[in-house]
Every structure is written in structure tokens, then in C-alpha cells.
Biopython code that builds the backbone (N, CA, C, O; Angstrom):
import numpy as np
from Bio.PDB.StructureBuilder import StructureBuilder

atoms = [
    (1, "MET", "N", (163.911, 124.382, 111.605)),
    (1, "MET", "CA", (162.703, 125.065, 112.018)),
    (1, "MET", "C", (161.534, 124.519, 111.179)),
    (1, "MET", "O", (161.643, 124.352, 109.964)),
    (2, "THR", "N", (160.440, 124.255, 111.850)),
    (2, "THR", "CA", (159.252, 123.753, 111.174)),
    (2, "THR", "C", (158.415, 124.915, 110.671)),
    (2, "THR", "O", (158.094, 125.844, 111.412)),
    (3, "GLU", "N", (158.075, 124.842, 109.407)),
    (3, "GLU", "CA", (157.227, 125.891, 108.828)),
    (3, "GLU", "C", (155.775, 125.546, 109.120)),
    (3, "GLU", "O", (155.313, 124.455, 108.787)),
    (4, "GLN", "N", (155.064, 126.465, 109.736)),
    (4, "GLN", "CA", (153.644, 126.248, 109.996)),
    (4, "GLN", "C", (152.842, 126.766, 108.830)),
    (4, "GLN", "O", (153.019, 127.903, 108.391)),
    (5, "ARG", "N", (151.955, 125.923, 108.328)),
    (5, "ARG", "CA", (151.061, 126.352, 107.262)),
    (5, "ARG", "C", (149.890, 127.088, 107.857)),
    (5, "ARG", "O", (149.303, 126.653, 108.848)),
    (6, "GLN", "N", (149.564, 128.178, 107.263)),
    (6, "GLN", "CA", (148.428, 128.946, 107.729)),
    (6, "GLN", "C", (147.252, 128.670, 106.795)),
    (6, "GLN", "O", (147.395, 128.686, 105.572)),
    (7, "TYR", "N", (146.108, 128.420, 107.383)),
    (7, "TYR", "CA", (144.928, 128.119, 106.597)),
    (7, "TYR", "C", (143.940, 129.272, 106.714)),
    (7, "TYR", "O", (143.684, 129.790, 107.801)),
    (8, "ASP", "N", (143.405, 129.651, 105.595)),
    (8, "ASP", "CA", (142.356, 130.651, 105.564)),
    (8, "ASP", "C", (141.046, 129.886, 105.442)),
    (8, "ASP", "O", (140.700, 129.400, 104.365)),
    (9, "LEU", "N", (140.329, 129.783, 106.541)),
    (9, "LEU", "CA", (139.113, 128.980, 106.557)),
    (9, "LEU", "C", (138.028, 129.581, 105.666)),
    (9, "LEU", "O", (137.218, 128.843, 105.106)),
    (10, "ALA", "N", (137.998, 130.883, 105.528)),
    (10, "ALA", "CA", (137.021, 131.506, 104.623)),
    (10, "ALA", "C", (137.289, 131.044, 103.188)),
    (10, "ALA", "O", (136.363, 130.692, 102.457)),
    (11, "GLU", "N", (138.546, 131.051, 102.802)),
    (11, "GLU", "CA", (138.916, 130.601, 101.453)),
    (11, "GLU", "C", (138.648, 129.107, 101.287)),
    (11, "GLU", "O", (138.163, 128.669, 100.244)),
    (12, "ARG", "N", (138.963, 128.339, 102.307)),
    (12, "ARG", "CA", (138.775, 126.884, 102.241)),
    (12, "ARG", "C", (137.304, 126.522, 102.102)),
    (12, "ARG", "O", (136.959, 125.638, 101.317)),
    (13, "THR", "N", (136.432, 127.188, 102.849)),
    (13, "THR", "CA", (135.003, 126.883, 102.748)),
    (13, "THR", "C", (134.439, 127.339, 101.408)),
    (13, "THR", "O", (133.570, 126.672, 100.846)),
    (14, "ALA", "N", (134.919, 128.463, 100.892)),
    (14, "ALA", "CA", (134.471, 128.940, 99.575)),
    (14, "ALA", "C", (134.940, 127.985, 98.476)),
    (14, "ALA", "O", (134.201, 127.719, 97.528)),
    (15, "THR", "N", (136.147, 127.476, 98.599)),
    (15, "THR", "CA", (136.670, 126.504, 97.629)),
    (15, "THR", "C", (135.859, 125.217, 97.674)),
    (15, "THR", "O", (135.581, 124.618, 96.635)),
    (16, "PHE", "N", (135.483, 124.793, 98.865)),
    (16, "PHE", "CA", (134.633, 123.601, 99.007)),
    (16, "PHE", "C", (133.314, 123.804, 98.274)),
    (16, "PHE", "O", (132.872, 122.924, 97.535)),
    (17, "ALA", "N", (132.690, 124.945, 98.469)),
    (17, "ALA", "CA", (131.416, 125.236, 97.803)),
    (17, "ALA", "C", (131.588, 125.259, 96.279)),
    (17, "ALA", "O", (130.753, 124.719, 95.553)),
    (18, "MET", "N", (132.653, 125.873, 95.802)),
    (18, "MET", "CA", (132.903, 125.938, 94.363)),
    (18, "MET", "C", (133.182, 124.542, 93.793)),
    (18, "MET", "O", (132.690, 124.199, 92.718)),
    (19, "ASN", "N", (133.961, 123.750, 94.506)),
    (19, "ASN", "CA", (134.258, 122.391, 94.042)),
    (19, "ASN", "C", (132.999, 121.528, 94.008)),
    (19, "ASN", "O", (132.848, 120.685, 93.124)),
    (20, "CYS", "N", (132.105, 121.733, 94.958)),
    (20, "CYS", "CA", (130.828, 121.007, 94.940)),
    (20, "CYS", "C", (130.016, 121.394, 93.706)),
    (20, "CYS", "O", (129.387, 120.539, 93.082)),
    (21, "ARG", "N", (130.028, 122.654, 93.361)),
    (21, "ARG", "CA", (129.286, 123.104, 92.176)),
    (21, "ARG", "C", (129.871, 122.529, 90.888)),
    (21, "ARG", "O", (129.130, 122.157, 89.978)),
    (22, "THR", "N", (131.174, 122.459, 90.815)),
    (22, "THR", "CA", (131.833, 121.854, 89.655)),
    (22, "THR", "C", (131.449, 120.381, 89.550)),
    (22, "THR", "O", (131.166, 119.882, 88.461)),
    (23, "PHE", "N", (131.440, 119.697, 90.679)),
    (23, "PHE", "CA", (131.041, 118.288, 90.740)),
    (23, "PHE", "C", (129.588, 118.120, 90.293)),
    (23, "PHE", "O", (129.272, 117.195, 89.544)),
    (24, "ILE", "N", (128.715, 118.998, 90.742)),
    (24, "ILE", "CA", (127.293, 118.935, 90.402)),
    (24, "ILE", "C", (127.092, 119.032, 88.891)),
    (24, "ILE", "O", (126.232, 118.346, 88.339)),
    (25, "HIS", "N", (127.864, 119.862, 88.226)),
    (25, "HIS", "CA", (127.724, 120.038, 86.776)),
    (25, "HIS", "C", (128.018, 118.751, 86.009)),
    (25, "HIS", "O", (127.530, 118.569, 84.894)),
    (26, "ARG", "N", (128.814, 117.857, 86.598)),
    (26, "ARG", "CA", (129.173, 116.603, 85.923)),
    (26, "ARG", "C", (128.208, 115.457, 86.223)),
    (26, "ARG", "O", (128.318, 114.384, 85.631)),
    (27, "LEU", "N", (127.266, 115.679, 87.135)),
    (27, "LEU", "CA", (126.352, 114.596, 87.522)),
    (27, "LEU", "C", (125.380, 114.254, 86.396)),
    (27, "LEU", "O", (124.982, 115.122, 85.619)),
    (28, "PRO", "N", (125.001, 112.968, 86.317)),
    (28, "PRO", "CA", (123.938, 112.592, 85.377)),
    (28, "PRO", "C", (122.649, 113.322, 85.762)),
    (28, "PRO", "O", (122.355, 113.487, 86.945)),
    (29, "LYS", "N", (121.894, 113.750, 84.773)),
    (29, "LYS", "CA", (120.684, 114.546, 85.015)),
    (29, "LYS", "C", (119.476, 113.632, 85.235)),
    (29, "LYS", "O", (118.618, 113.488, 84.365)),
    (30, "THR", "N", (119.434, 113.020, 86.422)),
    (30, "THR", "CA", (118.272, 112.218, 86.803)),
    (30, "THR", "C", (117.401, 113.056, 87.732)),
    (30, "THR", "O", (117.848, 114.069, 88.270)),
    (31, "ILE", "N", (116.167, 112.630, 87.915)),
    (31, "ILE", "CA", (115.259, 113.380, 88.787)),
    (31, "ILE", "C", (115.828, 113.482, 90.201)),
    (31, "ILE", "O", (115.835, 114.562, 90.792)),
    (32, "SER", "N", (116.302, 112.363, 90.742)),
    (32, "SER", "CA", (116.825, 112.409, 92.114)),
    (32, "SER", "C", (118.115, 113.224, 92.194)),
    (32, "SER", "O", (118.317, 113.949, 93.168)),
    (33, "ASN", "N", (118.985, 113.122, 91.199)),
    (33, "ASN", "CA", (120.215, 113.919, 91.222)),
    (33, "ASN", "C", (119.924, 115.412, 91.146)),
    (33, "ASN", "O", (120.606, 116.210, 91.788)),
    (34, "ILE", "N", (118.929, 115.789, 90.375)),
    (34, "ILE", "CA", (118.592, 117.212, 90.276)),
    (34, "ILE", "C", (118.186, 117.743, 91.645)),
    (34, "ILE", "O", (118.630, 118.816, 92.055)),
    (35, "GLU", "N", (117.350, 117.002, 92.346)),
    (35, "GLU", "CA", (116.906, 117.450, 93.678)),
    (35, "GLU", "C", (118.038, 117.393, 94.696)),
    (35, "GLU", "O", (118.233, 118.333, 95.466)),
    (36, "ASP", "N", (118.789, 116.283, 94.701)),
    (36, "ASP", "CA", (119.885, 116.146, 95.669)),
    (36, "ASP", "C", (121.000, 117.158, 95.402)),
    (36, "ASP", "O", (121.614, 117.671, 96.337)),
    (37, "SER", "N", (121.259, 117.441, 94.131)),
    (37, "SER", "CA", (122.318, 118.406, 93.821)),
    (37, "SER", "C", (121.920, 119.824, 94.219)),
    (37, "SER", "O", (122.780, 120.626, 94.583)),
    (38, "LYS", "N", (120.629, 120.142, 94.154)),
    (38, "LYS", "CA", (120.182, 121.446, 94.651)),
    (38, "LYS", "C", (120.495, 121.568, 96.143)),
    (38, "LYS", "O", (120.976, 122.601, 96.610)),
    (39, "GLN", "N", (120.216, 120.510, 96.867)),
    (39, "GLN", "CA", (120.482, 120.513, 98.309)),
    (39, "GLN", "C", (121.984, 120.601, 98.588)),
    (39, "GLN", "O", (122.406, 121.301, 99.508)),
    (40, "LEU", "N", (122.789, 119.891, 97.791)),
    (40, "LEU", "CA", (124.245, 119.949, 97.960)),
    (40, "LEU", "C", (124.759, 121.361, 97.692)),
    (40, "LEU", "O", (125.605, 121.867, 98.429)),
    (41, "ALA", "N", (124.251, 121.990, 96.644)),
    (41, "ALA", "CA", (124.674, 123.365, 96.346)),
    (41, "ALA", "C", (124.327, 124.295, 97.504)),
    (41, "ALA", "O", (125.131, 125.145, 97.886)),
    (42, "ARG", "N", (123.129, 124.129, 98.059)),
    (42, "ARG", "CA", (122.710, 124.990, 99.178)),
    (42, "ARG", "C", (123.558, 124.747, 100.430)),
    (42, "ARG", "O", (124.054, 125.693, 101.042)),
    (43, "SER", "N", (123.720, 123.481, 100.803)),
    (43, "SER", "CA", (124.426, 123.201, 102.055)),
    (43, "SER", "C", (125.906, 123.547, 101.961)),
    (43, "SER", "O", (126.470, 124.080, 102.917)),
    (44, "SER", "N", (126.547, 123.258, 100.833)),
    (44, "SER", "CA", (127.976, 123.587, 100.699)),
    (44, "SER", "C", (128.179, 125.104, 100.680)),
    (44, "SER", "O", (129.143, 125.609, 101.257)),
    (45, "GLY", "N", (127.290, 125.818, 100.031)),
    (45, "GLY", "CA", (127.373, 127.277, 100.037)),
    (45, "GLY", "C", (127.111, 127.852, 101.409)),
    (45, "GLY", "O", (127.693, 128.868, 101.789)),
    (46, "SER", "N", (126.232, 127.199, 102.154)),
    (46, "SER", "CA", (125.902, 127.664, 103.497)),
    (46, "SER", "C", (127.086, 127.519, 104.452)),
    (46, "SER", "O", (127.244, 128.323, 105.371)),
    (47, "VAL", "N", (127.910, 126.504, 104.239)),
    (47, "VAL", "CA", (129.118, 126.360, 105.057)),
    (47, "VAL", "C", (129.963, 127.629, 104.912)),
    (47, "VAL", "O", (130.381, 128.225, 105.905)),
    (48, "ALA", "N", (130.205, 128.028, 103.674)),
    (48, "ALA", "CA", (131.032, 129.208, 103.404)),
    (48, "ALA", "C", (130.369, 130.485, 103.919)),
    (48, "ALA", "O", (131.020, 131.311, 104.560)),
    (49, "ALA", "N", (129.089, 130.643, 103.642)),
    (49, "ALA", "CA", (128.385, 131.865, 104.043)),
    (49, "ALA", "C", (128.344, 132.007, 105.563)),
    (49, "ALA", "O", (128.558, 133.100, 106.089)),
    (50, "ASN", "N", (128.076, 130.933, 106.258)),
    (50, "ASN", "CA", (128.000, 131.016, 107.718)),
    (50, "ASN", "C", (129.368, 131.202, 108.350)),
    (50, "ASN", "O", (129.476, 131.805, 109.417)),
    (51, "TYR", "N", (130.427, 130.689, 107.701)),
    (51, "TYR", "CA", (131.755, 130.986, 108.237)),
    (51, "TYR", "C", (132.051, 132.478, 108.113)),
    (51, "TYR", "O", (132.604, 133.081, 109.033)),
    (52, "LEU", "N", (131.685, 133.071, 106.983)),
    (52, "LEU", "CA", (131.873, 134.517, 106.827)),
    (52, "LEU", "C", (131.085, 135.283, 107.892)),
    (52, "LEU", "O", (131.572, 136.266, 108.450)),
    (53, "GLU", "N", (129.861, 134.819, 108.167)),
    (53, "GLU", "CA", (129.050, 135.444, 109.220)),
    (53, "GLU", "C", (129.721, 135.292, 110.587)),
    (53, "GLU", "O", (129.720, 136.226, 111.389)),
    (54, "ALA", "N", (130.287, 134.129, 110.846)),
    (54, "ALA", "CA", (130.968, 133.895, 112.126)),
    (54, "ALA", "C", (132.167, 134.821, 112.263)),
    (54, "ALA", "O", (132.436, 135.353, 113.339)),
    (55, "ASP", "N", (132.878, 135.005, 111.168)),
    (55, "ASP", "CA", (134.057, 135.857, 111.175)),
    (55, "ASP", "C", (133.703, 137.308, 111.510)),
    (55, "ASP", "O", (134.546, 138.050, 112.014)),
    (56, "GLU", "N", (132.473, 137.710, 111.236)),
    (56, "GLU", "CA", (132.004, 139.070, 111.517)),
    (56, "GLU", "C", (130.998, 139.096, 112.675)),
    (56, "GLU", "O", (130.214, 140.037, 112.798)),
    (57, "ALA", "N", (131.026, 138.075, 113.508)),
    (57, "ALA", "CA", (130.044, 137.935, 114.588)),
    (57, "ALA", "C", (130.055, 139.135, 115.527)),
    (57, "ALA", "O", (131.087, 139.761, 115.773)),
    (58, "LEU", "N", (128.876, 139.426, 116.036)),
    (58, "LEU", "CA", (128.715, 140.557, 116.948)),
    (58, "LEU", "C", (129.022, 140.190, 118.394)),
    (58, "LEU", "O", (129.280, 141.067, 119.219)),
    (59, "SER", "N", (128.995, 138.888, 118.705)),
    (59, "SER", "CA", (129.270, 138.440, 120.065)),
    (59, "SER", "C", (129.844, 137.021, 120.013)),
    (59, "SER", "O", (129.824, 136.369, 118.969)),
    (60, "LYS", "N", (130.347, 136.564, 121.143)),
    (60, "LYS", "CA", (130.862, 135.194, 121.217)),
    (60, "LYS", "C", (129.741, 134.186, 120.993)),
    (60, "LYS", "O", (129.945, 133.142, 120.373)),
    (61, "LYS", "N", (128.567, 134.505, 121.499)),
    (61, "LYS", "CA", (127.414, 133.619, 121.335)),
    (61, "LYS", "C", (127.024, 133.523, 119.855)),
    (61, "LYS", "O", (126.735, 132.434, 119.358)),
    (62, "ASP", "N", (127.016, 134.644, 119.166)),
    (62, "ASP", "CA", (126.715, 134.679, 117.732)),
    (62, "ASP", "C", (127.770, 133.885, 116.956)),
    (62, "ASP", "O", (127.437, 133.131, 116.042)),
    (63, "PHE", "N", (129.044, 134.059, 117.326)),
    (63, "PHE", "CA", (130.136, 133.332, 116.687)),
    (63, "PHE", "C", (129.924, 131.827, 116.833)),
    (63, "PHE", "O", (129.998, 131.086, 115.853)),
    (64, "ALA", "N", (129.661, 131.382, 118.058)),
    (64, "ALA", "CA", (129.475, 129.953, 118.311)),
    (64, "ALA", "C", (128.286, 129.401, 117.522)),
    (64, "ALA", "O", (128.356, 128.299, 116.978)),
    (65, "LEU", "N", (127.212, 130.158, 117.464)),
    (65, "LEU", "CA", (126.032, 129.726, 116.711)),
    (65, "LEU", "C", (126.362, 129.545, 115.236)),
    (65, "LEU", "O", (125.981, 128.539, 114.638)),
    (66, "ARG", "N", (127.061, 130.497, 114.644)),
    (66, "ARG", "CA", (127.404, 130.420, 113.212)),
    (66, "ARG", "C", (128.334, 129.248, 112.919)),
    (66, "ARG", "O", (128.186, 128.579, 111.896)),
    (67, "ILE", "N", (129.287, 128.999, 113.808)),
    (67, "ILE", "CA", (130.194, 127.866, 113.619)),
    (67, "ILE", "C", (129.422, 126.551, 113.728)),
    (67, "ILE", "O", (129.699, 125.606, 112.989)),
    (68, "LYS", "N", (128.466, 126.487, 114.639)),
    (68, "LYS", "CA", (127.633, 125.281, 114.755)),
    (68, "LYS", "C", (126.803, 125.075, 113.491)),
    (68, "LYS", "O", (126.594, 123.938, 113.067)),
    (69, "ILE", "N", (126.332, 126.160, 112.890)),
    (69, "ILE", "CA", (125.589, 126.047, 111.630)),
    (69, "ILE", "C", (126.529, 125.560, 110.528)),
    (69, "ILE", "O", (126.137, 124.728, 109.710)),
    (70, "CYS", "N", (127.759, 126.063, 110.497)),
    (70, "CYS", "CA", (128.750, 125.571, 109.526)),
    (70, "CYS", "C", (128.930, 124.064, 109.665)),
    (70, "CYS", "O", (128.945, 123.333, 108.674)),
    (71, "ARG", "N", (129.064, 123.618, 110.891)),
    (71, "ARG", "CA", (129.246, 122.188, 111.158)),
    (71, "ARG", "C", (128.046, 121.388, 110.672)),
    (71, "ARG", "O", (128.209, 120.345, 110.038)),
    (72, "LYS", "N", (126.848, 121.869, 110.963)),
    (72, "LYS", "CA", (125.624, 121.188, 110.534)),
    (72, "LYS", "C", (125.544, 121.110, 109.012)),
    (72, "LYS", "O", (125.198, 120.065, 108.460)),
    (73, "GLU", "N", (125.858, 122.193, 108.345)),
    (73, "GLU", "CA", (125.785, 122.231, 106.882)),
    (73, "GLU", "C", (126.865, 121.360, 106.236)),
    (73, "GLU", "O", (126.630, 120.773, 105.180)),
    (74, "ALA", "N", (128.032, 121.271, 106.850)),
    (74, "ALA", "CA", (129.085, 120.389, 106.330)),
    (74, "ALA", "C", (128.649, 118.928, 106.457)),
    (74, "ALA", "O", (128.878, 118.128, 105.550)),
    (75, "ARG", "N", (128.026, 118.587, 107.575)),
    (75, "ARG", "CA", (127.488, 117.225, 107.734)),
    (75, "ARG", "C", (126.425, 116.932, 106.681)),
    (75, "ARG", "O", (126.394, 115.852, 106.092)),
    (76, "GLU", "N", (125.564, 117.905, 106.458)),
    (76, "GLU", "CA", (124.504, 117.742, 105.468)),
    (76, "GLU", "C", (125.100, 117.580, 104.066)),
    (76, "GLU", "O", (124.597, 116.790, 103.268)),
    (77, "SER", "N", (126.147, 118.310, 103.771)),
    (77, "SER", "CA", (126.811, 118.181, 102.470)),
    (77, "SER", "C", (127.322, 116.753, 102.263)),
    (77, "SER", "O", (127.223, 116.207, 101.164)),
    (78, "ARG", "N", (127.862, 116.159, 103.314)),
    (78, "ARG", "CA", (128.319, 114.761, 103.213)),
    (78, "ARG", "C", (127.156, 113.836, 102.878)),
    (78, "ARG", "O", (127.307, 112.908, 102.083)),
    (79, "LEU", "N", (126.005, 114.084, 103.476)),
    (79, "LEU", "CA", (124.828, 113.265, 103.179)),
    (79, "LEU", "C", (124.486, 113.347, 101.698)),
    (79, "LEU", "O", (124.320, 112.317, 101.044)),
    (80, "TRP", "N", (124.379, 114.561, 101.165)),
    (80, "TRP", "CA", (123.992, 114.730, 99.756)),
    (80, "TRP", "C", (125.046, 114.153, 98.820)),
    (80, "TRP", "O", (124.709, 113.606, 97.770)),
    (81, "LEU", "N", (126.305, 114.268, 99.187)),
    (81, "LEU", "CA", (127.364, 113.673, 98.369)),
    (81, "LEU", "C", (127.216, 112.157, 98.300)),
    (81, "LEU", "O", (127.514, 111.541, 97.277)),
    (82, "GLY", "N", (126.760, 111.572, 99.384)),
    (82, "GLY", "CA", (126.559, 110.122, 99.397)),
    (82, "GLY", "C", (125.322, 109.677, 98.645)),
    (82, "GLY", "O", (125.247, 108.527, 98.211)),
    (83, "LEU", "N", (124.360, 110.552, 98.484)),
    (83, "LEU", "CA", (123.096, 110.181, 97.848)),
    (83, "LEU", "C", (123.081, 110.330, 96.327)),
    (83, "LEU", "O", (122.331, 109.627, 95.650)),
    (84, "VAL", "N", (123.887, 111.221, 95.789)),
    (84, "VAL", "CA", (123.830, 111.436, 94.346)),
    (84, "VAL", "C", (124.387, 110.232, 93.586)),
    (84, "VAL", "O", (125.315, 109.563, 94.040)),
    (85, "SER", "N", (123.806, 109.981, 92.439)),
    (85, "SER", "CA", (124.293, 108.928, 91.545)),
    (85, "SER", "C", (125.337, 109.553, 90.641)),
    (85, "SER", "O", (125.125, 110.621, 90.067)),
    (86, "ILE", "N", (126.473, 108.870, 90.521)),
    (86, "ILE", "CA", (127.575, 109.446, 89.754)),
    (86, "ILE", "C", (128.040, 108.501, 88.663)),
    (86, "ILE", "O", (127.709, 107.316, 88.652)),
    (87, "ASN", "N", (128.813, 109.055, 87.751)),
    (87, "ASN", "CA", (129.541, 108.241, 86.787)),
    (87, "ASN", "C", (130.732, 107.641, 87.528)),
    (87, "ASN", "O", (131.298, 108.303, 88.398)),
    (88, "PRO", "N", (131.132, 106.407, 87.209)),
    (88, "PRO", "CA", (132.245, 105.771, 87.946)),
    (88, "PRO", "C", (133.523, 106.602, 87.992)),
    (88, "PRO", "O", (134.261, 106.542, 88.976)),
    (89, "GLU", "N", (133.792, 107.366, 86.956)),
    (89, "GLU", "CA", (135.030, 108.159, 86.939)),
    (89, "GLU", "C", (134.992, 109.337, 87.912)),
    (89, "GLU", "O", (136.020, 109.968, 88.155)),
    (90, "ASP", "N", (133.836, 109.635, 88.464)),
    (90, "ASP", "CA", (133.719, 110.742, 89.421)),
    (90, "ASP", "C", (133.775, 110.290, 90.885)),
    (90, "ASP", "O", (133.611, 111.109, 91.790)),
    (91, "GLU", "N", (134.001, 109.010, 91.119)),
    (91, "GLU", "CA", (134.024, 108.496, 92.496)),
    (91, "GLU", "C", (135.143, 109.142, 93.312)),
    (91, "GLU", "O", (134.932, 109.486, 94.474)),
    (92, "ALA", "N", (136.308, 109.309, 92.733)),
    (92, "ALA", "CA", (137.429, 109.910, 93.471)),
    (92, "ALA", "C", (137.095, 111.346, 93.885)),
    (92, "ALA", "O", (137.462, 111.781, 94.977)),
    (93, "THR", "N", (136.409, 112.070, 93.024)),
    (93, "THR", "CA", (136.016, 113.441, 93.352)),
    (93, "THR", "C", (135.007, 113.440, 94.488)),
    (93, "THR", "O", (135.098, 114.253, 95.408)),
    (94, "ARG", "N", (134.037, 112.519, 94.421)),
    (94, "ARG", "CA", (133.049, 112.436, 95.497)),
    (94, "ARG", "C", (133.728, 112.138, 96.832)),
    (94, "ARG", "O", (133.423, 112.764, 97.847)),
    (95, "VAL", "N", (134.643, 111.184, 96.819)),
    (95, "VAL", "CA", (135.353, 110.815, 98.050)),
    (95, "VAL", "C", (136.148, 112.003, 98.588)),
    (95, "VAL", "O", (136.150, 112.253, 99.794)),
    (96, "ALA", "N", (136.820, 112.734, 97.704)),
    (96, "ALA", "CA", (137.608, 113.895, 98.134)),
    (96, "ALA", "C", (136.713, 114.983, 98.727)),
    (96, "ALA", "O", (137.068, 115.593, 99.735)),
    (97, "LEU", "N", (135.566, 115.227, 98.114)),
    (97, "LEU", "CA", (134.636, 116.235, 98.636)),
    (97, "LEU", "C", (134.050, 115.798, 99.976)),
    (97, "LEU", "O", (133.911, 116.609, 100.892)),
    (98, "ALA", "N", (133.709, 114.523, 100.089)),
    (98, "ALA", "CA", (133.184, 114.014, 101.361)),
    (98, "ALA", "C", (134.243, 114.117, 102.456)),
    (98, "ALA", "O", (133.922, 114.428, 103.603)),
    (99, "GLN", "N", (135.501, 113.857, 102.107)),
    (99, "GLN", "CA", (136.591, 113.984, 103.070)),
    (99, "GLN", "C", (136.772, 115.436, 103.503)),
    (99, "GLN", "O", (136.991, 115.716, 104.682)),
    (100, "GLU", "N", (136.680, 116.348, 102.554)),
    (100, "GLU", "CA", (136.793, 117.769, 102.896)),
    (100, "GLU", "C", (135.647, 118.191, 103.816)),
    (100, "GLU", "O", (135.864, 118.933, 104.774)),
    (101, "ALA", "N", (134.437, 117.725, 103.534)),
    (101, "ALA", "CA", (133.298, 118.036, 104.405)),
    (101, "ALA", "C", (133.554, 117.495, 105.810)),
    (101, "ALA", "O", (133.268, 118.171, 106.798)),
    (102, "TYR", "N", (134.088, 116.284, 105.899)),
    (102, "TYR", "CA", (134.405, 115.673, 107.200)),
    (102, "TYR", "C", (135.449, 116.518, 107.941)),
    (102, "TYR", "O", (135.322, 116.758, 109.142)),
    (103, "GLU", "N", (136.473, 116.961, 107.221)),
    (103, "GLU", "CA", (137.504, 117.788, 107.856)),
    (103, "GLU", "C", (136.945, 119.124, 108.320)),
    (103, "GLU", "O", (137.341, 119.630, 109.370)),
    (104, "LEU", "N", (136.033, 119.697, 107.553)),
    (104, "LEU", "CA", (135.395, 120.951, 107.977)),
    (104, "LEU", "C", (134.567, 120.735, 109.237)),
    (104, "LEU", "O", (134.538, 121.603, 110.110)),
    (105, "VAL", "N", (133.897, 119.596, 109.346)),
    (105, "VAL", "CA", (133.157, 119.255, 110.571)),
    (105, "VAL", "C", (134.122, 119.203, 111.750)),
    (105, "VAL", "O", (133.844, 119.769, 112.808)),
    (106, "LYS", "N", (135.255, 118.527, 111.571)),
    (106, "LYS", "CA", (136.218, 118.405, 112.655)),
    (106, "LYS", "C", (136.801, 119.771, 113.065)),
    (106, "LYS", "O", (137.000, 120.040, 114.249)),
    (107, "ILE", "N", (137.066, 120.610, 112.079)),
    (107, "ILE", "CA", (137.578, 121.958, 112.370)),
    (107, "ILE", "C", (136.531, 122.737, 113.165)),
    (107, "ILE", "O", (136.859, 123.394, 114.153)),
    (108, "CYS", "N", (135.284, 122.663, 112.738)),
    (108, "CYS", "CA", (134.200, 123.369, 113.455)),
    (108, "CYS", "C", (134.040, 122.825, 114.865)),
    (108, "CYS", "O", (133.799, 123.590, 115.799)),
    (109, "ASN", "N", (134.170, 121.515, 115.029)),
    (109, "ASN", "CA", (134.107, 120.925, 116.370)),
    (109, "ASN", "C", (135.192, 121.506, 117.260)),
    (109, "ASN", "O", (134.935, 121.845, 118.415)),
    (110, "ALA", "N", (136.398, 121.622, 116.733)),
    (110, "ALA", "CA", (137.508, 122.164, 117.512)),
    (110, "ALA", "C", (137.270, 123.628, 117.869)),
    (110, "ALA", "O", (137.560, 124.056, 118.986)),
    (111, "ILE", "N", (136.743, 124.389, 116.919)),
    (111, "ILE", "CA", (136.469, 125.810, 117.176)),
    (111, "ILE", "C", (135.399, 125.960, 118.259)),
    (111, "ILE", "O", (135.535, 126.788, 119.159)),
    (112, "VAL", "N", (134.332, 125.155, 118.169)),
    (112, "VAL", "CA", (133.261, 125.217, 119.181)),
    (112, "VAL", "C", (133.814, 124.845, 120.544)),
    (112, "VAL", "O", (133.482, 125.481, 121.544)),
    (113, "ALA", "N", (134.655, 123.819, 120.596)),
    (113, "ALA", "CA", (135.212, 123.378, 121.877)),
    (113, "ALA", "C", (136.075, 124.453, 122.520)),
    (113, "ALA", "O", (136.119, 124.562, 123.746)),
    (114, "LYS", "N", (136.757, 125.240, 121.711)),
    (114, "LYS", "CA", (137.655, 126.287, 122.235)),
    (114, "LYS", "C", (136.957, 127.597, 122.503)),
    (114, "LYS", "O", (137.518, 128.470, 123.166)),
    (115, "SER", "N", (135.724, 127.760, 121.995)),
    (115, "SER", "CA", (135.056, 129.062, 122.188)),
    (115, "SER", "C", (134.034, 129.019, 123.294)),
    (115, "SER", "O", (133.390, 130.028, 123.579)),
]
sb = StructureBuilder()
sb.init_structure("model")
sb.init_model(0)
sb.init_chain("A")
sb.init_seg("    ")
for serial, (resi, resn, name, xyz) in enumerate(atoms, 1):
    if name == "N":
        sb.init_residue(resn, " ", resi, " ")
    sb.init_atom(name, np.array(xyz, "f"), 0.0, 1.0, " ", f" {name:<3s}", serial, name[0])
structure = sb.get_structure()
């Protein structure tokens, strides 16, 4: 028998936001990184917040709108992750966070397609 893993998307999006914040704390403090990291903190947090809003949606239309916002914010998070200047030892973390953002986009795409 195959065991199906159950994913809690609320937890996953919150973990993504927290991991982005941990990553931001390690960034070199340049003028551009300070501005880009503010945007990354906002967009990654918005993914989690809007998923929570979608989970409590008042209608199907509201649900779809919130999931689309999650998708938009996950895409935006990938942009900011690509723009920040990092120390070479943080490249693997950046790649992992960008991959997670990409997977969240794909999950949101699937949810929108089914709703």
C-alpha cells in the first residue's frame, strides 16, 4: 500500500515566509539588498497571509482571488530572491527558496484550475 503524504499548505507557506526571513538576516547589508529584502519579506509573508485568507474565503470567487494573489506573490518572491546579492555560501539556500516559490506557484496554478 502506498502511503500518501498530506501537505498542510498553510504551514508550508508560513515556513516559506519564515525561511525567507532567516535568509534575509544573512544577506550583506548593501543599499540594494536592504530594499530588495524588504520586498522579499513582504511578498513571502503575503503568500502565507493570502493562503490563510483563501482558507477562510466567503465565496468561491473570493477563494479564487486569494489563491491568485498567493501565486502572484510567490512569483514576486522569486524575483526578489534573484535580485539580492549574497555570500557564495548562501547560494544553495537561495536556490532552495526559489524552488519552493516555484512549487508554490505550481500548486496555486493547480488550485485555480480546479476551482
